C-alpha positions in Angstrom: 66.3 4.8 -8.1 63.9 2.0 -7.5 62.0 0.3 -10.3 59.4 2.1 -12.3 56.2 1.0 -13.8 54.9 2.3 -16.6 51.0 2.2 -15.9 48.3 2.5 -18.6 44.7 2.8 -17.5 41.5 1.7 -19.5 38.8 2.6 -16.8 35.9 1.4 -19.1 37.6 -1.7 -20.1 37.7 -1.4 -24.0 40.4 -3.7 -24.2 38.4 -6.3 -22.3 35.2 -5.8 -24.3 36.5 -5.5 -27.9 39.6 -7.4 -27.9 38.7 -9.8 -25.5 42.1 -9.4 -23.6 42.2 -10.5 -19.7 43.9 -7.6 -17.5 46.2 -6.8 -15.8 48.4 -7.1 -18.7 52.0 -6.9 -17.6 54.9 -7.0 -19.5 56.1 -5.3 -23.2 55.3 -8.3 -25.3 51.6 -8.9 -24.0 51.1 -5.3 -24.0 52.0 -4.9 -27.5 49.7 -7.5 -28.4 46.8 -6.7 -26.4 47.5 -3.1 -28.5 47.7 -5.0 -31.9 44.4 -6.9 -31.3 42.5 -3.8 -30.1 43.7 -2.0 -33.2 42.4 -4.7 -35.5 38.8 -4.7 -33.7 38.8 -0.5 -33.1 41.8 1.1 -35.2 40.0 4.7 -33.6 40.1 3.6 -30.0 42.5 6.0 -28.0 43.3 3.1 -25.5 45.5 2.0 -28.8 47.5 5.3 -28.7 48.0 5.1 -25.1 49.4 1.3 -25.2 51.8 2.3 -27.9 52.6 5.4 -26.1 53.3 3.7 -22.9 55.4 1.0 -24.7 57.3 3.8 -26.3 58.0 5.4 -23.0 59.3 1.8 -21.7 61.5 1.0 -24.7 63.1 5.0 -24.3 63.9 4.7 -20.5 65.4 1.0 -20.7 67.7 2.4 -23.3 68.4 4.7 -20.6 69.7 1.7 -18.4 66.5 2.3 -16.0 64.8 -0.3 -14.6 61.2 -0.1 -15.5 58.4 -2.4 -16.4 55.1 -2.1 -18.3 51.5 -2.8 -17.2 47.7 -1.8 -18.3 45.1 -2.1 -15.7 41.3 -2.1 -17.0 38.2 -1.3 -15.4 34.3 -1.5 -16.4 32.0 -0.5 -18.9 30.1 0.9 -16.0 32.0 3.9 -15.2 32.2 4.5 -11.5 32.3 2.9 -8.2 32.3 -0.9 -10.4 35.0 0.5 -12.4 37.2 1.9 -9.7 37.0 -1.1 -7.3 38.3 -3.3 -10.3 40.9 -1.1 -11.0 42.2 -1.0 -7.6 42.0 -4.6 -7.0 44.0 -4.7 -10.4 46.4 -2.2 -9.5 47.7 -4.2 -6.3 48.2 -7.5 -8.4 50.4 -5.2 -10.6 52.5 -3.7 -7.8 52.9 -7.2 -6.6 54.0 -8.7 -9.5 56.4 -6.2 -10.5 57.7 -4.9 -7.1 57.5 -1.3 -8.8 58.4 1.4 -6.0 57.0 4.3 -8.4 54.7 5.3 -11.3 54.5 7.0 -14.3 51.3 7.2 -15.2 49.9 6.9 -18.9 46.0 8.0 -20.2 44.1 8.6 -22.7 42.0 11.7 -21.8 40.8 13.1 -18.8 38.3 10.5 -17.7 41.1 8.0 -17.0 42.6 10.8 -14.6 39.6 9.9 -11.9 41.7 6.9 -10.7 44.6 9.0 -9.8 43.8 9.1 -6.0 43.4 5.5 -5.7 46.9 5.2 -7.5 48.7 7.9 -5.3 47.2 6.1 -2.4 49.3 2.8 -3.0 52.5 3.9 -4.6 54.4 7.3 -5.8 53.4 9.0 -9.0 56.5 10.4 -10.7 55.3 11.6 -13.9 51.5 11.6 -15.6 51.6 11.1 -19.8 48.4 12.4 -21.0 48.0 10.6 -24.7 45.0 12.0 -27.1 44.8 12.1 -30.9 45.6 15.6 -31.4 42.4 16.1 -34.1 40.0 14.5 -31.1 41.6 15.9 -27.8 39.2 19.0 -27.6 36.0 17.2 -28.6 36.9 14.0 -26.0 37.3 16.2 -23.0 34.6 18.2 -24.1 32.1 15.5 -24.5 33.5 13.8 -21.1 32.8 17.1 -19.0 29.7 17.5 -20.7 28.5 14.2 -20.0 30.1 14.5 -16.4 28.2 17.6 -15.8 24.9 16.6 -17.1 25.2 13.6 -14.8 25.8 16.0 -11.5 22.2 16.1 -10.0 22.2 19.6 -8.9 22.9 20.6 -12.9 19.7 18.4 -13.4 17.8 20.1 -11.0 19.1 23.7 -11.8 19.2 23.9 -15.6 18.0 20.6 -17.3 14.8 20.7 -15.3 13.9 24.5 -16.4 15.0 24.0 -20.0 12.9 20.7 -19.9 9.7 22.6 -19.1 10.0 25.2 -21.4 10.1 22.4 -24.2 7.4 20.7 -22.7 5.0 23.6 -22.5 6.2 25.2 -25.6 5.4 21.6 -27.6 2.2 21.4 -25.8 0.8 24.8 -26.8 2.5 24.2 -30.5 0.5 21.4 -31.2 -2.7 23.0 -30.1 -2.0 26.2 -32.3 -1.6 28.3 -29.3 2.0 29.3 -29.7 1.2 32.8 -28.8 -0.3 31.9 -25.4 2.6 29.4 -24.6 5.0 32.1 -24.2 2.4 33.1 -21.0 2.5 29.5 -20.4 6.1 29.3 -20.0 6.6 32.4 -18.0 3.8 31.1 -15.5 5.3 27.8 -15.5 9.1 29.2 -14.8 7.7 31.6 -12.4 6.2 29.0 -10.4 9.4 27.1 -10.5 11.5 29.9 -9.1 8.8 30.5 -6.2 9.2 26.9 -5.6 12.9 27.1 -5.3 13.1 30.3 -3.4 10.6 28.9 -0.8 12.2 25.8 -0.5 9.2 24.2 -1.0 11.1 20.9 -2.8 11.1 19.0 0.0 7.5 19.4 0.8 6.4 18.4 -2.6 8.4 15.3 -2.9 6.6 14.3 0.3 3.5 15.2 -1.3 4.0 13.1 -4.2 5.2 10.1 -2.5 2.2 10.2 -0.3 0.0 10.4 -3.5 1.7 7.4 -4.9 1.5 5.5 -2.0 -2.4 6.4 -1.4 -2.8 5.4 -5.0 -1.3 2.1 -4.3 -3.1 1.1 -1.2 -6.5 2.9 -2.4 -6.5 5.3 0.2 -9.8 7.7 -0.2 -8.0 10.6 0.4 -5.9 10.8 -2.7 -9.3 11.3 -4.3 -10.6 13.7 -2.5 -7.4 15.7 -2.5 -7.6 15.9 -6.1 -11.3 16.8 -6.1 -10.6 19.4 -3.2 -7.8 20.7 -5.9 -10.3 21.2 -8.4 -12.6 23.2 -6.6 -9.9 25.4 -5.6 -9.2 26.1 -9.1 -12.6 26.4 -10.1 -13.3 28.7 -7.4 -10.3 30.7 -8.4 -11.5 30.5 -12.2 -15.1 31.6 -11.1 -13.6 34.7 -8.9 -11.9 36.1 -11.4 -14.5 35.8 -14.2 -17.1 37.2 -11.7 -14.5 40.4 -11.3 -14.1 40.6 -15.4 -17.8 40.4 -16.1 -19.1 43.7 -17.9 -21.7 44.1 -15.1 -18.7 44.5 -12.6 -18.2 48.0 -11.2 -15.9 50.3 -13.6 -12.3 51.1 -12.2 -11.7 48.8 -10.2 -8.4 49.5 -7.9 -6.0 47.0 -7.4 -7.3 46.7 -3.6 -10.5 46.6 -4.6 -10.0 43.6 -7.3 -7.9 41.5 -4.4 -10.7 41.9 -1.9 -13.3 41.0 -4.6 -11.4 38.4 -5.7 -11.0 36.9 -2.1 -14.7 37.2 -1.5 -15.7 35.2 -3.9 -12.8 32.4 -3.2 -13.2 31.7 0.4 -16.2 29.1 0.1 -14.3 27.0 -2.4 -11.0 27.1 0.1 -13.6 25.8 2.5 -15.4 23.4 0.6 -12.2 22.0 -0.6 -10.6 21.6 2.9 -13.7 20.1 4.4 -13.6 17.5 1.6 -9.8 16.9 2.1 -10.1 16.6 6.0 -12.8 14.1 5.5 -10.7 12.2 3.0 -8.0 11.7 5.6 -10.3 11.1 8.7 -12.0 8.2 7.1 -8.1 6.7 5.8 -7.1 7.2 9.8 -10.6 5.3 10.8 -10.5 2.3 8.0 -6.7 1.9 6.9 -5.1 3.1 9.9 -7.4 2.0 12.6 -7.2 5.1 14.5 -9.7 7.8 15.5 -9.0 10.6 14.0 -9.6 13.1 16.8 -7.0 15.5 15.8 -9.3 16.4 12.6 -12.1 17.3 15.1 -11.8 20.9 15.0 -10.7 21.8 11.6 -14.0 21.5 10.0 -15.1 24.5 12.8 -11.9 26.3 11.9 -12.8 26.2 8.1 -16.3 26.5 8.7 -15.6 29.9 11.2 -12.7 31.1 8.6 -15.8 31.0 5.8 -18.2 33.5 8.1 -15.7 35.7 9.3 -14.0 36.0 6.1 -16.9 36.6 4.4 -18.1 39.2 6.7 -15.0 41.1 6.8 -14.1 41.2 3.0 -17.9 42.3 2.3 -17.8 44.7 4.7 -14.2 45.8 3.6 -15.3 45.8 -0.5 -18.2 48.1 0.8 -16.3 50.5 2.6 -13.9 51.1 -0.2 -16.7 52.9 -1.9 -18.6 54.5 0.6 -15.6 55.2 2.9 -17.8 55.0 6.6 -17.7 52.6 9.0 -21.6 51.6 8.2 -20.5 48.3 6.5 -19.3 47.1 9.6 -22.1 47.9 12.0 -24.6 46.4 9.4 -26.6 43.0 10.9 -25.4 40.8 8.0 -21.9 41.9 9.3 -22.5 40.8 12.9 -24.4 38.0 12.4 -21.7 36.2 10.3 -18.7 37.7 12.9 -20.9 36.1 15.5 -21.7 32.5 13.9 -17.9 32.4 12.7 -17.0 32.7 16.6 -19.3 30.5 17.7 -18.9 28.0 15.6 -14.5 28.1 16.3 -15.9 28.1 20.0 -17.9 25.1 19.7 -15.3 23.5 18.1 -12.9 24.2 20.7 -15.1 23.1 23.8 -16.2 19.8 22.3 -12.7 18.9 21.4 -11.8 19.5 24.8 -14.8 17.3 25.8 -14.5 14.5 23.8 -10.7 14.5 24.0 -11.0 13.8 28.0 -13.7 11.4 27.4 -11.7 9.7 25.0 -8.6 9.5 27.2 -10.8 8.2 30.3 -12.1 5.3 27.6 -8.5 4.6 26.8 -7.4 4.3 30.1 -10.4 2.1 31.6 -9.2 -0.3 28.7 -5.6 -0.5 29.8 -6.7 -0.9 33.5 -8.9 -3.7 32.3 -6.3 -5.7 30.2 -4.0 -5.0 33.3 -6.6 -6.6 35.9 -7.1 -9.4 33.3 -3.5 -10.4 32.9 -2.9 -10.7 36.8 
């Protein structure tokens, strides 16, 4: 059999931070002194037990006539890539100095075993000795596994985020003495969260958030028009709901009546919000990006067309549900609104075509003029 190295691992460098011992620590005498120094500084540190256990194992194998050496390597308080890189360097140094051919690994808990792949890639591991204080073994492992779970991004998003939302919403309504409303608000927020998760809108929302931050920092007009547009939509929804629930509203509304009446009252709020948001984006393109916002030319026409056609259809459907005749679809108001919507959409499409062609011609002339000047 070849030379055996009893290797103790202190991944978070308690030995260096608390006792001021430089690592790697090689040899029985140096390890014993290091353990005594650490014990004097922090008697409850589990690394003390690990080093003494490694020394005890060293003595046992030495009595059996085995060729054996002992070493302790330390990482860094920033447990992770940095500490593992340091441990890999110290392991190389210890193996080079001792000339060991196999390793018996001694650890003080689950955390140090994350170094196993690094050790295995450099030398054969014949045994692993785990050393923990009996009373604290379960607590230590549970604590470490819990902290590792909480550091996982997936765990944070799937479990911590909903829990955080519940606590924040509940605390806000509790402070406002509206605990009963808080339950409904929590259900609404969680429902919204699940909707985002189910529809996979996380990336879109993240991009929107980044766009908003960038807009605030660069002074873009669009961020303010977006915010106002959002409040217009919210206000339209509240207004539409109140109009439906007023005492003067028709009694015994069916679900279909309710939906159509709601859409009828909210359409122009959506149109207004869309027009305002488009205006802000067009101004940003012209002022900040120095581009002509031709691609937004048809959007106002489309929104206005949607408003007139949507109003015509919802009004007619609302009355149709009461009369059950086609008379609402033959009224002048329905035909006028429908015609206006189609006309506006047609004007938008035609003008966009001609403006786009004229713009492209102008750009082509400019490019040709620059080429002539250069020649």
